[in-house]
C-alpha positions as CSV (number, residue, x, y, z in Angstrom):
1,M,-7.2,134.6,153.8
2,K,-4.5,133.8,156.2
3,I,-4.8,130.3,155.2
4,L,-4.6,131.2,151.5
5,L,-1.6,133.2,152.1
6,I,0.1,130.4,154.0
7,F,-0.9,128.0,151.3
8,F,0.5,130.4,148.7
9,I,3.8,130.7,150.6
10,F,4.0,127.0,151.0
11,I,3.5,126.4,147.3
12,T,6.0,129.0,146.4
13,S,8.5,127.6,148.7
14,L,8.0,124.2,147.2
15,F,8.6,125.5,143.7
16,A,11.5,127.5,144.9
17,D,13.1,124.4,146.5
18,D,12.4,122.4,143.3
19,N,14.1,125.2,141.4
20,K,17.0,125.0,143.7
21,L,17.2,121.3,143.2
22,V,17.2,121.8,139.5
23,N,20.0,124.4,139.8
24,C,22.0,122.0,142.0
25,Y,21.8,119.3,139.4
26,E,22.9,121.7,136.7
27,I,25.8,122.9,138.8
28,F,26.8,119.3,139.6
29,E,26.6,118.4,135.9
30,Q,28.6,121.4,135.0
31,R,31.2,120.7,137.7
32,K,31.3,117.1,136.6
33,G,32.2,118.2,133.0
34,E,35.0,120.5,134.3
35,L,36.4,117.7,136.5
36,Q,36.3,115.3,133.5
37,S,38.2,117.8,131.3
38,K,40.8,118.2,134.1
39,I,41.1,114.4,134.3
40,D,41.6,114.3,130.5
41,Q,44.2,117.0,130.7
42,I,46.1,115.1,133.5
43,E,45.9,111.9,131.5
44,E,47.4,113.7,128.5
45,E,50.2,115.1,130.6
46,K,50.8,111.6,132.1
47,Q,51.1,110.2,128.6
48,A,53.5,112.9,127.6
49,F,55.5,112.3,130.8
50,I,55.7,108.6,130.1
51,A,56.8,109.3,126.5
52,L,59.5,111.7,127.7
53,K,60.6,109.2,130.4
54,D,60.9,106.4,127.7
55,A,62.8,108.7,125.4
56,S,65.2,109.7,128.2
57,M,65.7,106.1,129.2
58,N,66.6,105.2,125.6
59,I,69.1,108.1,125.4
60,L,70.6,107.0,128.7
61,K,70.9,103.4,127.5
62,K,72.6,104.5,124.3
63,K,75.0,106.7,126.2
64,E,75.7,103.8,128.7
65,T,76.4,101.5,125.7
66,K,78.8,104.1,124.3
67,I,80.5,104.5,127.7
68,K,80.9,100.8,128.0
69,Q,82.4,100.6,124.5
70,K,84.8,103.4,125.3
71,E,85.7,101.7,128.6
72,K,86.5,98.5,126.7
73,E,88.7,100.5,124.3
74,L,90.5,102.2,127.2
75,N,91.1,98.9,129.0
76,S,92.4,97.4,125.7
77,T,94.7,100.4,125.2
78,L,95.9,100.2,128.9
79,Q,96.6,96.5,128.4
80,K,98.6,97.2,125.3
81,I,100.5,100.0,127.1
82,E,101.2,97.6,130.0
83,N,102.5,94.9,127.6
84,I,104.8,97.5,125.9
85,K,106.0,98.7,129.3
86,K,106.9,95.1,130.3
87,Q,108.7,94.6,127.0
88,N,110.6,97.9,127.4
89,E,111.6,96.9,131.0
90,A,112.8,93.6,129.7
91,L,114.8,95.3,127.0
92,V,116.3,97.8,129.5
93,K,117.4,94.9,131.7
94,K,118.9,93.1,128.8
95,Y,120.7,96.2,127.5
96,Q,122.0,97.0,131.1
97,K,123.4,93.5,131.3
98,I,125.0,93.9,127.9
99,L,126.4,97.3,128.9
100,A,127.7,95.9,132.2
101,D,129.4,93.0,130.3
102,I,131.0,95.5,127.8
103,K,132.2,97.6,130.7
104,K,133.6,94.6,132.5
105,A,135.3,93.4,129.3
106,S,136.7,96.8,128.6
107,T,137.8,97.2,132.2
108,S,139.4,93.8,132.1
109,K,141.3,94.8,128.9
110,L,142.3,98.1,130.6
111,V,143.5,96.3,133.7
112,Q,145.5,93.9,131.6
113,S,147.0,96.8,129.7
114,Y,147.9,98.7,132.8
115,S,149.3,95.5,134.3
116,K,151.7,95.1,131.3
117,M,152.8,98.8,131.3
118,R,155.7,100.1,133.1
119,A,154.8,101.3,136.6
120,G,155.9,104.9,136.0
121,N,153.9,105.3,132.8
122,A,150.8,103.6,134.4
123,A,151.1,105.9,137.5
124,Q,151.3,109.0,135.4
125,I,148.2,108.1,133.4
126,L,146.2,106.9,136.4
127,Q,146.9,110.0,138.5
128,D,145.7,112.3,135.7
129,M,142.6,110.2,135.1
130,D,139.1,110.6,136.6
131,M,139.1,109.4,140.2
132,N,136.4,106.7,139.8
133,T,138.0,105.3,136.7
134,S,141.4,105.2,138.4
135,L,139.9,103.5,141.4
136,D,138.2,100.9,139.2
137,I,141.4,100.0,137.4
138,L,143.6,100.1,140.5
139,S,141.1,97.9,142.5
140,K,141.5,95.2,139.9
141,L,145.3,95.2,139.6
142,S,147.2,92.5,141.4
143,P,148.8,93.6,144.7
144,K,152.3,93.4,143.2
145,V,151.5,95.6,140.2
146,L,149.4,98.0,142.4
147,S,152.3,98.6,144.8
148,K,154.6,99.4,141.9
149,V,152.2,101.8,140.3
150,L,151.4,103.6,143.6
151,S,155.1,103.9,144.4
152,K,155.6,105.8,141.1
153,M,152.7,108.3,141.8
154,D,152.8,111.6,143.5
155,A,152.7,110.8,147.2
156,T,149.6,113.0,147.9
157,K,147.7,111.5,145.0
158,A,148.8,108.0,146.0
159,A,147.6,108.6,149.6
160,V,144.2,109.8,148.4
161,L,143.8,106.9,146.0
162,T,144.9,104.4,148.7
163,E,142.4,105.9,151.2
164,K,139.6,105.6,148.7
165,L,140.6,102.1,147.7
166,K,140.1,100.9,151.2
167,N,136.3,101.7,151.0
168,Y,136.0,101.1,147.2
169,K,133.4,98.4,146.3
170,G,133.8,98.6,142.5
171,K,131.3,98.8,139.8
């Protein structure tokens, strides 16, 4: 009986182990299916990510193209501004030269006029005039005419003008 009981336990354990083996295979197959669905899900997400990356790259390329176009337009505009600036500077120099020539010509005519005036009249006008204009005219008069004009001026005004004439460089 003991033998029978041992035999029975042995056979039961064999069937139990076999049943456990069957259960393990089922569990592995079930787990394999779960893992395969996870892999499929990851693959789908990977494809979605690649599509999103490609779309983003296309958008970036379009924006980069627009930025390069705007940069070209800006550079063109800057070049035009630079050319206009150079033209304006050239015009300013030209007009400054013309203005200087006009001032020189008008000063020459003034100097000639004051040279031909009577010393008393010239002295009266020059002492009432703006200091810089008086100095400009007086500095261009001949020494002979200058001495006559200064001698007819108020002594204080003549002294001030003489002092300033010493350091006057003219325009």
